C-alpha positions as CSV (number, residue, x, y, z in Angstrom):
1,M,22.0,-42.3,29.7
2,N,24.3,-41.0,32.5
3,H,22.9,-41.6,36.0
4,S,24.2,-40.0,39.2
5,I,23.3,-40.4,42.8
6,A,23.2,-37.8,45.5
7,E,21.7,-37.6,49.0
8,V,19.8,-34.5,48.1
9,V,19.1,-32.8,44.8
10,V,18.2,-29.1,44.7
11,V,16.3,-27.9,41.6
12,G,16.7,-24.2,41.0
13,G,19.7,-21.9,41.2
14,G,18.2,-18.7,42.5
15,P,19.2,-17.3,46.0
16,V,17.0,-19.7,47.9
17,G,18.1,-22.8,46.0
18,L,21.8,-21.8,46.3
19,T,21.4,-21.2,50.0
20,A,19.8,-24.6,50.6
21,A,22.6,-26.3,48.6
22,I,25.4,-24.4,50.3
23,A,23.9,-25.1,53.8
24,L,23.5,-28.9,53.1
25,A,26.9,-29.4,51.4
26,S,28.7,-27.3,54.0
27,A,27.4,-29.8,56.6
28,G,28.8,-32.7,54.5
29,V,25.5,-33.8,52.8
30,E,26.2,-34.9,49.2
31,T,24.2,-32.4,47.2
32,A,23.5,-31.9,43.5
33,L,22.4,-28.4,42.4
34,I,20.6,-28.2,39.1
35,A,20.6,-24.7,37.8
36,M,20.6,-22.8,34.5
37,P,22.8,-19.7,34.2
38,A,21.2,-16.5,35.7
39,A,19.7,-14.1,33.1
40,A,22.2,-11.3,32.3
41,T,19.4,-8.8,32.2
42,D,18.1,-9.4,35.7
43,N,18.1,-5.9,37.4
44,R,16.0,-6.9,40.4
45,T,17.1,-6.1,44.0
46,T,16.3,-7.7,47.3
47,A,16.0,-6.2,50.8
48,L,17.6,-8.8,53.0
49,L,16.5,-8.6,56.7
50,A,19.2,-8.8,59.4
51,S,18.4,-12.5,60.2
52,S,18.9,-13.4,56.5
53,V,22.2,-11.6,56.4
54,T,23.3,-13.5,59.5
55,A,22.5,-16.8,57.7
56,L,24.4,-15.8,54.6
57,D,27.3,-14.7,56.7
58,T,27.3,-18.0,58.6
59,L,27.5,-19.8,55.2
60,G,30.4,-17.7,54.0
61,V,28.4,-15.9,51.3
62,W,27.9,-12.4,52.8
63,A,31.5,-11.3,52.9
64,R,31.7,-11.8,49.2
65,C,28.9,-9.3,48.4
66,A,28.5,-7.0,51.4
67,G,30.3,-4.2,49.7
68,A,27.6,-4.1,47.0
69,A,24.8,-3.7,49.6
70,A,23.3,-0.7,51.3
71,P,22.2,-0.7,54.9
72,L,18.6,0.0,55.8
73,R,19.0,2.0,59.0
74,R,15.6,3.7,59.1
75,M,12.2,3.0,57.6
76,R,9.6,5.7,57.1
77,L,5.9,5.0,56.4
78,V,4.1,8.1,54.9
79,D,0.4,8.2,54.2
80,D,0.2,9.9,50.8
81,T,-3.5,9.4,50.2
82,A,-6.0,12.2,50.0
83,R,-8.5,10.4,52.2
84,L,-10.4,11.8,55.1
85,L,-8.8,9.4,57.6
86,R,-5.1,9.5,57.1
87,A,-2.4,7.8,59.2
88,P,0.4,9.7,60.9
89,E,3.9,9.3,59.5
90,V,5.8,6.6,61.4
91,C,9.6,6.2,61.5
92,F,11.4,3.1,62.6
93,D,15.1,3.3,63.6
94,A,17.2,0.1,63.8
95,A,19.3,1.6,66.6
96,E,16.2,1.6,68.8
97,I,16.4,-2.2,69.0
98,G,20.2,-2.4,69.1
99,L,20.8,-3.2,65.5
100,P,23.1,-1.3,63.0
101,A,20.5,-1.8,60.3
102,F,17.2,-3.6,59.8
103,G,18.9,-5.3,56.8
104,Y,20.6,-4.5,53.5
105,N,19.4,-3.9,50.0
106,I,21.4,-5.6,47.2
107,E,21.1,-6.2,43.5
108,N,20.3,-9.9,42.9
109,R,23.2,-10.2,40.4
110,H,25.7,-9.5,43.2
111,L,24.0,-11.9,45.6
112,L,23.8,-14.7,43.0
113,A,27.5,-14.2,42.0
114,A,28.6,-14.4,45.7
115,S,26.4,-17.5,46.4
116,E,27.6,-19.3,43.3
117,S,31.2,-18.5,44.0
118,R,30.8,-20.1,47.5
119,A,28.9,-23.0,46.2
120,R,31.6,-24.0,43.7
121,E,34.1,-24.2,46.5
122,I,32.4,-26.9,48.5
123,P,33.5,-30.5,47.8
124,A,30.2,-32.1,48.7
125,L,28.3,-29.9,46.2
126,T,28.0,-30.9,42.6
127,F,26.9,-27.9,40.4
128,I,25.0,-29.1,37.3
129,T,24.3,-26.6,34.6
130,A,21.2,-28.0,32.9
131,K,17.5,-27.7,32.8
132,A,15.3,-30.0,34.8
133,E,12.9,-31.7,32.4
134,D,11.0,-34.1,34.6
135,V,10.8,-35.2,38.2
136,A,9.7,-38.8,39.2
137,T,8.9,-39.8,42.8
138,G,9.1,-43.2,44.3
139,E,8.8,-45.0,47.6
140,A,12.6,-45.0,48.3
141,D,13.9,-42.1,46.1
142,V,13.2,-39.3,43.7
143,S,14.9,-38.6,40.4
144,V,15.3,-35.6,38.1
145,G,15.7,-35.9,34.4
146,L,18.0,-33.3,32.8
147,S,18.0,-31.6,29.4
148,T,21.4,-33.2,28.8
149,G,19.8,-36.7,29.0
150,A,21.3,-37.4,32.4
151,R,19.3,-38.3,35.4
152,I,20.0,-37.6,39.1
153,T,18.5,-39.8,41.9
154,A,18.4,-38.7,45.5
155,K,16.5,-39.4,48.8
156,L,15.1,-35.9,48.8
157,A,14.4,-33.2,46.1
158,I,14.2,-29.6,47.2
159,G,12.1,-27.6,44.8
160,A,13.5,-24.1,44.5
161,D,12.2,-23.8,40.9
162,G,9.9,-20.9,41.2
163,R,6.2,-20.2,40.9
164,R,5.7,-22.7,38.0
165,S,7.5,-25.4,39.9
166,L,8.2,-28.7,38.2
167,C,8.8,-30.3,41.6
168,R,5.5,-29.1,43.0
169,S,3.6,-30.6,40.0
170,A,5.5,-33.9,40.4
171,A,4.3,-34.1,44.0
172,G,0.7,-33.3,43.0
173,I,0.6,-30.2,45.2
174,E,-2.0,-27.6,44.3
175,T,-1.9,-23.9,45.2
176,E,-4.3,-21.3,46.4
177,I,-4.0,-18.1,44.4
178,R,-5.2,-14.6,45.2
179,R,-5.0,-11.9,42.5
180,Y,-5.0,-8.2,43.3
181,P,-6.3,-5.4,41.1
182,Q,-2.7,-4.0,41.0
183,T,0.4,-4.0,38.9
184,A,4.0,-3.6,40.3
185,L,6.5,-1.6,38.4
186,T,10.2,-1.9,39.5
187,F,13.1,0.4,38.6
188,T,16.6,1.3,39.7
189,L,17.2,5.0,40.1
190,G,20.0,7.5,40.4
191,H,19.3,10.6,42.4
192,A,20.8,13.9,43.3
193,R,20.2,13.9,47.1
194,P,21.6,11.2,49.5
195,H,19.1,8.6,50.8
196,Q,20.9,8.6,54.2
197,D,20.2,4.8,54.5
198,I,16.5,5.5,54.9
199,S,13.8,3.4,53.1
200,T,10.7,5.5,52.5
201,E,7.3,3.9,51.8
202,F,4.6,6.2,50.5
203,H,1.1,4.7,50.9
204,T,-1.2,5.7,48.1
205,E,-4.7,4.7,47.0
206,S,-3.3,2.2,44.5
207,G,-0.7,0.7,46.8
208,P,2.8,1.3,48.1
209,F,5.4,3.5,46.4
210,T,8.6,2.3,48.1
211,L,12.1,3.7,47.7
212,V,14.9,1.5,49.1
213,P,18.6,2.6,49.3
214,L,21.3,1.1,47.2
215,P,25.0,1.9,47.5
216,G,25.9,5.5,46.5
217,A,23.3,7.9,45.2
218,R,21.0,5.1,44.0
219,S,17.8,3.4,45.1
220,S,15.4,0.7,44.0
221,L,11.8,1.5,43.5
222,V,8.7,-0.7,43.8
223,F,5.8,1.3,42.4
224,V,2.3,-0.4,42.8
225,V,-0.4,1.1,40.5
226,A,-3.8,0.2,39.1
227,P,-3.5,-2.1,36.1
228,D,-4.9,0.6,33.8
229,D,-2.1,2.9,34.7
230,A,0.7,0.4,34.3
231,P,1.0,0.4,30.4
232,R,1.1,4.2,30.3
233,L,3.8,4.5,33.0
234,A,5.9,1.7,31.6
235,A,5.8,3.3,28.1
236,L,7.1,6.7,29.3
237,S,10.5,7.8,28.2
238,D,13.3,7.8,30.8
239,A,13.0,11.6,31.2
240,D,9.2,11.6,31.5
241,L,9.3,8.7,33.9
242,A,12.0,10.4,36.0
243,T,9.8,13.5,36.3
244,E,6.8,11.4,37.3
245,I,8.7,9.5,40.0
246,E,10.2,12.8,41.3
247,R,6.7,14.2,41.5
248,R,5.3,11.2,43.3
249,S,8.2,11.1,45.7
250,H,7.7,14.8,46.5
251,S,11.3,15.4,45.3
252,L,12.6,13.6,48.4
253,L,15.7,12.5,46.6
254,G,16.0,15.4,44.2
255,K,16.5,15.0,40.5
256,I,15.9,11.4,39.4
257,T,17.6,9.4,36.6
258,I,16.3,6.0,35.4
259,E,18.8,3.2,35.0
260,S,18.3,0.4,32.4
261,G,15.9,-2.5,33.2
262,R,12.2,-2.1,34.0
263,G,10.0,-4.7,35.6
264,V,6.3,-4.9,35.2
265,F,4.2,-7.7,36.7
266,P,0.6,-8.2,38.1
267,L,0.3,-8.6,41.8
268,T,-0.6,-12.0,43.0
269,A,-0.3,-14.1,46.2
270,E,0.0,-17.9,45.9
271,V,0.6,-20.5,48.6
272,A,1.1,-24.2,48.1
273,R,-1.4,-26.4,50.1
274,H,1.5,-28.6,51.2
275,F,5.2,-27.6,51.5
276,G,6.4,-31.2,51.6
277,K,5.2,-34.4,50.0
278,K,6.4,-37.5,48.2
279,R,10.2,-36.9,48.9
280,I,9.9,-33.3,47.7
281,A,10.2,-30.2,49.9
282,L,9.2,-26.8,48.4
283,V,11.1,-23.6,49.2
284,G,10.9,-20.0,48.0
285,E,8.4,-19.2,45.3
286,A,7.7,-22.9,44.7
287,A,6.0,-22.8,48.1
288,H,4.7,-19.2,48.3
289,V,4.5,-16.1,46.2
290,M,4.2,-12.8,47.9
291,P,3.4,-9.3,46.6
292,P,6.6,-7.1,46.8
293,I,5.4,-5.4,50.0
294,G,7.2,-5.4,53.3
295,A,10.4,-7.3,52.1
296,Q,8.8,-10.7,52.9
297,G,9.2,-12.8,49.8
298,L,12.9,-13.8,49.6
299,N,13.4,-13.6,53.4
300,L,10.6,-16.2,53.8
301,G,12.4,-18.3,51.2
302,L,15.7,-18.1,52.9
303,R,14.0,-19.3,56.2
304,D,12.6,-22.2,54.2
305,A,16.0,-23.1,53.0
306,A,17.6,-22.9,56.4
307,T,14.8,-25.0,58.0
308,I,14.8,-27.9,55.5
309,S,18.6,-27.9,55.6
310,E,18.6,-28.1,59.4
311,L,16.1,-31.0,59.4
312,V,18.0,-32.9,56.7
313,V,21.4,-32.5,58.5
314,A,19.8,-33.6,61.8
315,A,18.2,-36.7,60.2
316,R,21.4,-37.7,58.5
317,R,23.3,-37.4,61.7
318,D,20.8,-39.7,63.4
319,G,21.0,-42.2,60.5
320,D,17.4,-41.5,59.4
321,D,16.0,-41.3,55.9
322,V,16.4,-37.6,54.8
323,G,13.4,-37.8,52.5
324,A,11.0,-39.7,54.7
325,Q,7.4,-38.5,55.0
326,D,7.8,-37.6,58.7
327,L,10.7,-35.2,57.8
328,T,8.7,-33.4,55.1
329,A,5.7,-33.3,57.4
330,R,7.8,-31.7,60.1
331,Y,9.1,-29.2,57.6
332,E,5.5,-28.3,56.7
333,H,4.6,-27.9,60.3
334,M,7.6,-25.7,61.0
335,R,7.1,-23.3,58.1
336,R,3.3,-23.1,57.8
337,A,2.7,-20.6,60.7
338,D,5.4,-18.2,59.5
339,V,4.2,-18.2,55.9
340,T,0.6,-17.8,56.9
341,S,1.1,-15.0,59.3
342,R,3.3,-13.0,56.8
343,S,0.8,-13.6,54.0
344,L,-2.0,-12.3,56.1
345,A,-0.1,-9.3,57.3
346,V,0.9,-8.3,53.7
347,D,-2.7,-8.9,52.5
348,L,-4.2,-6.8,55.3
349,L,-1.9,-3.9,54.7
350,N,-2.5,-4.0,51.0
351,R,-6.2,-4.2,51.2
352,S,-6.4,-1.4,53.8
353,L,-4.8,0.9,51.2
354,L,-7.2,-0.1,48.5
355,S,-10.3,0.0,50.6
356,D,-12.7,2.9,50.7
357,F,-14.3,1.5,53.8
358,L,-13.8,4.2,56.4
359,P,-13.7,1.9,59.5
360,L,-10.8,-0.1,57.9
361,Q,-8.9,3.1,57.0
362,G,-9.5,4.4,60.6
363,A,-8.2,1.1,62.0
364,R,-5.1,1.3,59.9
365,G,-4.4,4.9,60.9
366,F,-5.0,4.1,64.6
367,G,-2.7,1.2,64.5
368,L,0.1,3.3,63.0
369,Y,-0.6,6.0,65.6
370,L,-0.1,3.5,68.3
371,L,3.2,2.3,66.8
372,D,4.4,5.9,66.6
373,R,3.4,6.7,70.2
374,I,4.0,3.5,72.2
375,G,7.8,2.7,72.3
376,P,7.6,-0.9,73.6
377,L,5.0,-1.8,71.0
378,R,7.0,-0.3,68.3
379,R,10.1,-2.1,69.4
380,A,8.3,-5.4,69.6
381,V,7.0,-5.0,66.1
382,M,10.4,-4.1,64.8
383,R,12.0,-7.1,66.4
384,E,9.3,-9.4,65.1
385,G,9.7,-8.0,61.6
386,V,13.5,-8.5,61.5
387,A,13.6,-11.9,63.2
388,P,10.3,-13.6,63.8
389,A,10.4,-15.3,67.3
390,A,8.5,-18.4,66.2
391,S,10.7,-19.1,63.1
392,Q,14.4,-18.7,63.7
393,P,16.3,-21.6,62.2
394,R,19.9,-22.1,63.5
395,L,21.4,-20.4,60.5
396,M,19.4,-17.2,61.2
397,R,20.8,-17.3,64.7
398,G,24.4,-17.5,63.4
399,E,24.8,-21.2,64.3
400,A,26.4,-23.7,61.8
401,L,24.4,-26.8,61.1
């Protein structure tokens, strides 16, 4: 059996795992990244907030894929319900807080290709194409068995291996799950009218219907519906589905065409009870799963990656054990408030759409009215949404580790 040793092993080659590996290896930490090739049929997109773009730019990734991303310069919230108490339309403009854009929307395949290209350039990063089969923790190290029969031993394992995380199971970490009576449908669209770099979120009785710009006359759509409606909508022909989307979007973008690749998945929220334990640190969906509302999921994961990388680099510089319990405990402390607050905000917004309770509908409408009318409040909310004040790792501030 082949046996290799690294300082840190990262399990999972999605955007979060790649970001952690690139950040660590760029700072000279001997890192092994275990990842299977990305699925060729992955048509998902990600809205990266400005602070996430800053981190990717600092790591030398963003310049490789910026041309495939569309800026999100304005965001519109439209109450498309038929309820008695409806919220006013609210528009947020990035220029109001001195930014060219709140962030950028990009197809995951472009982001992954740019990240992998950068990862393969870094001498301290060993890229291992294999499946992680098992993870074993010990007092002094952690090891990962591979589908090739090889084994990697390190001081710390970073679990970036998704919602069914092998690393999380090995650490004995349980999760708390919240299931919603909703299903999300995701599509990529072509359209006749320009989106003008505006993301529009229609709030309906079944959940958000969100159009997010892509380069050219294209947008991604996250369409949240009741579970009973999902099979019917998913089974529609491209022409019939395009007609349905055009109707629900009030012809905002003109004639719609449907591109290949449709996603259908039940809405759930899942948060690990610990983010670090037994020489394992969890990042991304291994630590928390968010509904696709408010562009929080991957951006939270990138802040996870930036935070654990910053802690590891600092510990190594001081000659400390990079997998010690006090380091994973500090990581837990630094990330918990950010994840909890974002989870609660997304949950409250979603439940306020589903609820028939008039006081809750009124509270939501009044809150949006205040955002529309009070400039300082609106600007504070925009700044916090783009770059949360309590959770800005160095990479998100444009500082190398």
